N, C-alpha and C positions, 0 to 999 in steps of 0.2 A: 679802478674807477677814476673818475676825474679828481685830480688833486685840488685841494683847497688853496686859495691864495693866502699868503702869510701876512699878518699885520704885526709889525715889529714894535716892541715897547719903546715909548718915547725916551725913557731913560737910557736904553742902550744906544739909540741913535744920538742922543745928546752927548753920551760919553765919548762918541767918536770925535765930536768937535772938541770936547774938553781935553782929550788926550792927544789931539793932533799936534799940539805944541810940543809933546813929549817925543816926537820923532817916530811914533809907531803908526800914525795914520797915513800909510802909503798904499797905493793901489795893490790889492791882494795881500796887504799886510807885510810889506817888505821889511826885513829886519833893520835894526838901527845901523847907521853908518859905521862900518868897521874901522874907520879912521880913529874915532874916540869912543864910540859905543856908549855915549853918556845920555842919561835922562836928565831933565831939568832938575836941579837941586840934588843930584846924586853922584857928585864927582868922587866921593870916597868909595862908593860901591864899585865903580867902574875903572878905578885906577890901574888895575892889573890888565884889563882888556883880555885879549886872547893870546898875548905873547908871554915869553919867559925871559925877563931881562936879568935874572940873577945867575945865569949860568947853568940852570937846571938841565938844559938840553945837553950839556957836555957829558953828563953822567947817564944819559939814556941810550938804550939800544934801539935805534930806529927800526931795525929789522923786525922787532916785536910789535911795532905799531900796526893797528888795524882799524879800519873804519869803513862801514857800509851803511847804506840806507836803502830800504826797499818799501815799496807800496804794497800793502797787504791784502787789499780787496779790489774787485774789479770796477768799483765806482770811484776810486781815488779818494776815499774818505778815511783811510788809516795808513799812517806812515810809521815805520819802525826803523830806528837807528841804533846800530851797535858800533861802539868805538872802544879803543883800549890805548893805554899808554904805560910807559914804565917810569916810575919815580926815580929820582937820583939815588935813592937808597935801595933800589932793586925791587920795589913792590909793584906788582902788576895791578893797575886799576882798570876796570871795565865799566862801561855804561850801556844800559839798554833803555831806549826811550821809545814810547808809542805815543803818537799824536792821533787822536780819534775825533773825527767831526761827524755831525749828523745833520747835513743840510736838508735832507728829505723828511726830517721829523720836527724837532723843536730848535734846530740850529745850535744845539749844545756842542760843547767842546771839552775834551778830556785829555789830559797829559799824564802819562805814568812813567816815571823815571826811577831807575834803580842803579846805584853806584856801589860797586864791590871793590875791596882791596884784598887781593890774595884770598878771595872767597869769603871775607868778612864784610858785613854791611857797613857802608859809610853813611849813605843817605838814601831814603826811599821817599819820593816826592809824588804826591797825587794832587793834581790840579784840575778842577772842574769849573766849567761855566755853564749855567743852566739855560742859557739862551734868553733869559729874562733880565739880565744885568747883574746877576749875583755870581761872584767868583769865590771859590773856596780852595785853599791850599793847605794840605796836611803834609807835614814832614816828620819822618822818624829817623833819628840819628843813631848810628852805631857807636861802638866803643872807640872808633878812630877819631870821633869828635867829642872829646870829654867836656863836661860842663853843661851840656844840654841834651835832652832826651827826645822831646816832641814839641811840635808847634802846630797850631791850627789857626789859620788867619782867614778872615772873610772880608771881602769888599763888596759893599751894597750901598746903593743910594749915594755913591761917590765918597764914602767914608770907609776907613779900615778899622776892623775890630778883631778880637780873637785873644788867644792865650799862647803862652810859651811855658812849657813845663807846668801847665795848670794855672799860671799866673796871668790875670787879665792885663792886657796892655791898654794904655790910654788911646782913646779914639784919635785917629789922624785923617786928614783929608788925603784922598788917594791921588789927586792931581799933583804931580810934582813931589810926591812923598820921598823922603830920604830915610831909608831903613836905619841908618845909624843914629837917627834922632828918636828911635823907638824908646818909650819910657813905660813904667809899670804903675798900675793903679795902687799898688801897695806902697809905693814910694821907695822901695828897695832898689838897689842897683841891678843892672842887667847881669846875666851870667857871663862869665869869662869864656872867651874863645880859647879852648885848649888844644886845638888842632895844631899839629906840627907845621913848620914852614914847608917841609918837604911834601906834606899831603896837600897844602894849599896850592903849591906850584903845580903838582901833578893834577889837581882838580882843575886848575886854570887851563892846563894844556888839554885835558880831557874834554872840557866844555867847548873849547875852541875848535877841537876836532869834530865834535858833534855839529857845531855850526857849519863847518866846511863840508862835512858829509852830506848835509841836507841840500847843498847846492845841485847835486846830481840826482836828487830823489824827486822825480816828477811822475805824476799819475799816468798809468797806462789805460787809455780809454777802451771800453768794451767795443767789440766789432758788432755794430748793429745798423740797421736801416730804419730811418724814421718812418718809412712807409709801412713797415711791418706792424706799426702800432695802429694803423688804420683798420677798419673792418666794420661794416654796418650790420646791424642786427635786423635781418629781414623778417617780416611778419605778414601773414595773410590776414586781411581785415574784412571779415564777414562778406566773402564773395567778391570783394573789390580786387583790382589788380594788386600784385605784391607791392608792398610799401617799404621804404627804408626809413625806419623810425628813429634813426640816429644812433649814436654810440658814445661810450665813454672814451675820452682820449687821455693819454698819459704823457704829456710833454716831458715830465721829469724823468721818464725812462729812456729819453732819447740821448744819443751821443752828444748832441750840442749842449743839452742841459748838464749832463754828467761832466762834460768838459769844463763848463763854466764853474760848476761846484768844485771840481778838481783843482781848478786854478785858485779858488778861494782857499781850499784845504791846503794846497801846496804853500800858499802864501802864509797861512796860519802857522804851519809847521816851521817855516823859515823864521817868522816873526818870534815865535816862542824860543827857537834856538838861539836867536840873538839876545832875547831877554835873559836866558839862562846864563850866557856868557857875561852879561852885565851884572848879574846878581851873585855870581860865584864868590865874589870878595866878601859879601855879607854873610858869612857862613851861619852864625848863630841866628841872624835875622833874615835868612834866605827866603823864608815863607812870606815875610812882610814885603820884601823887594819884589818877589815874583808875583804876589797877588796884585800889587799896584800896577806892575808893568803888563801882566797878562790881560788885565782888564782892557788895556788898549788894544792888544792883539785880538781879543775876543770881540770887541766892539767893531773893529775894522773887518773882522771876519763876517760878523752879522751884516754889516753894511754891504759887504761884497755879495753875500748870498741874497740879500734883498734886491740887489741890482740884477742878479741872475733870475730872480722870480718876478721882476716887474713886468707889467704888460708890454709886449713887444720884445722882451728878452728871451733867450733860449728856453727857459723853463716855463714860460707862458707866452708863446708867440701871439696867440689870439685870446682875448679875454672872453669868458662866458659867464657874465655876471659876477657876483661876489663869491661863487662857489666852486668854480672850475675854470680850466683853460683848455683851449683846443690846440691842435698841432698847426704848424706853419701852413698857411693858405687854406686851412679848414675854415668853416664859418660856424658860429654858435647857433644852434637850432633852438634850444630852450634854456635861457639863463636861470630859470627857477630850479631846474633839476640838473643842469650842467651837461647836456647832451650836444654833440657836435655833428656837423655834416661833413662828409668826405670832400676832398678837393674836387671842384668842378660841379658840386651839387649846391642847390639853393634851398634855404629853409622855407617851409610852407606852413604858415600860421602856428609855428612852434610844434607841429605834430610830426611831420615827415620831411624828408630831404628829396627834393625833385632833381632828376637828371636834366641835362641840358635840352633834351628833346621833349620833356614833360611840361605840362601846364599845371599851376597850382589852383585848385579849387578853394577860393577863400571865403565862401559864404554858404549859408544853408547847412543842413544836417551833415553833409559830407565835407564840411570845411576842413582843410588840412590834408586832402587826398591829392596825390600827384597822378596825372592822367595824361596819356598820349592825346594830342589835340583831336585826332579823328575819332576818339572814343568818348569825348565830352558830350554829355547829354544834359543841357541846362546847367544845373549845379551838381550834377551826378556824373560818375565815371562808369561807363559800361565795359563789359568784356568785349574783345574784338568781334565775337560772333553774335553779340546781342543786337536787338533792334531797339532804337531810341524812340520814346514817346517824349519829345522835347517839352511840350507844354506842361506835361505832368512830371518832369524830371524823373522819368521812369525808364528802366531798361528791362526789356523782355528777353529772357534767355532763349537760346536757340530751340525751336519747336514750339514756342508759345507765341500766340498771335496778339499784336497790339489791339486794344479795344478801348478807344477813347482814353480814360484815365486808369486803365487796368490792363493786365495781361491775361489772355485766355489760357487755360491749362492745355497740356498736350492732348490732341484729339478733339479739342473744343473748337468751335468757330464763333467768330464775333457776329452778333446779330444787330450790332449798332447800339448806340446810347449806353455803352458799358455792359451790355448783356452778352454773356458767354453761354454757349450751349453744347452739350456733348452727351454721349451715351451715359446712362440708358435713356435720358430725356431726348425729346425730338424737337427740332426747330419748327416754328410756325411763323414764318415771315420774320418780324422783329421780336417775337415772343418765343420763350422756351417752355415747352409743355411737358407735363408728366408723361411717362412712357405709355400709359393707358388712355391718355386723353385723345380727343378728336380735334383736329385743327380746323378752324373756320378760316380758310385762306383769303376770303374776301376782306376780313377785318383783322387778320393776324391774331385771332382770339383762340384761347384754349377752352374747348367744351369738355365736360366730364365724360368718363369712359361710357356712360349710359345716356349721354345726351347727344343729340344729333345737331351738327352745324346747320343753320338755316338763316338765309339772308344775312343780316348783320349781327345775328346773335345765335343763341343755342336754344333748342327746344327743351322743355322740361322732361323729367322722367315720365315714361308711358306716353310720350308724344312723338309724332313723326312729322317730318318736314314735307309739306305739300307745295308743289309748284316751285320749289327752290327757295321760297321766301316767306312761307307761313307755316306755323306749327298747328297740329291737329291731334286731339286725343286719338290713340290707336283705335278705339271702339267706333269712332265716327269717320276714320279715314276711308275714303272710297275712291281709289285711283287718284286722280288729280284733284279731287274735291273733298271737302270736309263737310260731312252731313251735319245738318243743324242738330241741336241738342234735342234728344227724344227720338232721333232717327237712327236707323241702322243701314248698313250697306248690303245691297243684294249683289253678292260677289259675281254672279253670273252675268249680270247686266251693268254692274258698276253704277247702279242707281240708288238713290236714298229712299227708304221707306219709313213711314212713321210707325211707332209702336202703337199697339192698340190703346193703351191708356197713357196719359201724360206723365203718370208716375212710374211707368216702366223704365227699365234700364236697357239701352241697346247693347248688344253683345258684338264683339269684334269678329266673331265667327258667323254672325248673322242671327237675326231674330232678337227677341227682347225677353227680359226676365221681369216678373212682377216685383213690385216694391218689397223689400225685405228679403229678396233672394239674390244670389250671385250667379253671374254667367260662368259657365265652365267651358272647357276647350272643345266641347262637342255641341254642334248647333242644336238648338231646341232643348238643351239640358240646363236646368237651373236647380241649384241647391240652396238650402237654408244657410243662414249665416253660421259660420263655424264648421261647415261640412265641405267635403270635396267629393268629386265624382270618381270612384274607383271600383274596380271589380263589377262594373255594370250597374252600380247604384250609388247614391249619395250616402256617405258614411261619415262619422266624426273624424276630425283631422288626425287623431291618434291612430286610427285604424288604417288610414291611407298612407301614412308616413312610416315606413319600415326601416 
């Protein structure tokens, strides 16, 4: 995912300035000048430097000397140094030191140093910086350094505190601290340095070799291509053309960023090696000396990493809000969630990344959609085979007909005014009728299945259309005329005859039935109410309906 930008504690940044005068704030934490190797106010600590002026080298077998430095991981964040030397009295001293940095996490720093003499422990030193301005140094002494067993020293908020053999030391200012001025809270004198001169000279030579070995220990950068980190997550958006919804970028995984961090790590390793040379003379108070000096190395290291992570620097070429960074030449799509657009693509309303040939729809319900210009339909994007209804911002898929502000389904036709009609219904001009309806084509009107279209309307049930424009009860229809009420049609002459009595009912098969009786389908036959004519006679309904 996109890496978050770092915010460096003000104390750590301030400590860079405070310790600059101590000779340790040099680009990439360059070690102190090997000419004198001195910190402010620490002449006594550094008087031996990295040389051996008492003739120790005359008794040494140079063929037994060994020094190596190797980078232990592919991001240049761990350096391991192995050196050895022979003392004048023939003891073989060896040192193994690891400098571990974590620029991709909390910018912490850890140094693990172990010094042995013919297999016996001389000193074990663990130095840590938490990346928040606190340095802790733990030293365990072996029998080769009588008079002291352990030390734990902490530098925090510019002050030195801690214990030596469980005794609290008096608080000291870290800036320009002189380890030889260390005093104890109990008022008792400091422990005596019981190490032999031979051991001290050999240690001096050992630390100097470790410093020199670090000169050739440079990070080997991983073989990678920044472009490999690109890659859009393509998503289909509800029937719209495929969209590029952006992607997480990881500039911190690029060779440029790792190279920048590696430079900081290399500088930190060199700086700490120089510190160790400067502090070796303060054997009993080694932890005090290293804690004060490493604070400067750590502050410079943090400042170096901050430069790598700054906007425009290799680890954050393009800022994407406060939460993420994009790769070089990418653009930030959405600063709220840290998504980036590939090189050559343009952010669209924080939703998608548009290619050079696409246009961003920046308003309406489809805002944030990238669309080819020929597929834009108002503020909507159609598929290439769609038909656009621009006024309605509507795309009709292939096989569907545009119909004002809607699309007719497959097999339907547009009758106008947004009316679509298709099977089983039937079209009737601009109306869509039920499949059993009758169409009045003169008025585009749908008549019921038992209603006849007639003129501008529809005849009622049991009526017929006479002359194409008037409705007449079936019983009185007589050719092209409608007999007056109380008349019936003489089918053979298509003339109207009156019933004998005004209260008679004309029958559509001819003739009339008296009041209270109903016409049957046989001329001249009338039955009482509730009867039907069947089997040659009028019978109750139940007998005729089988």
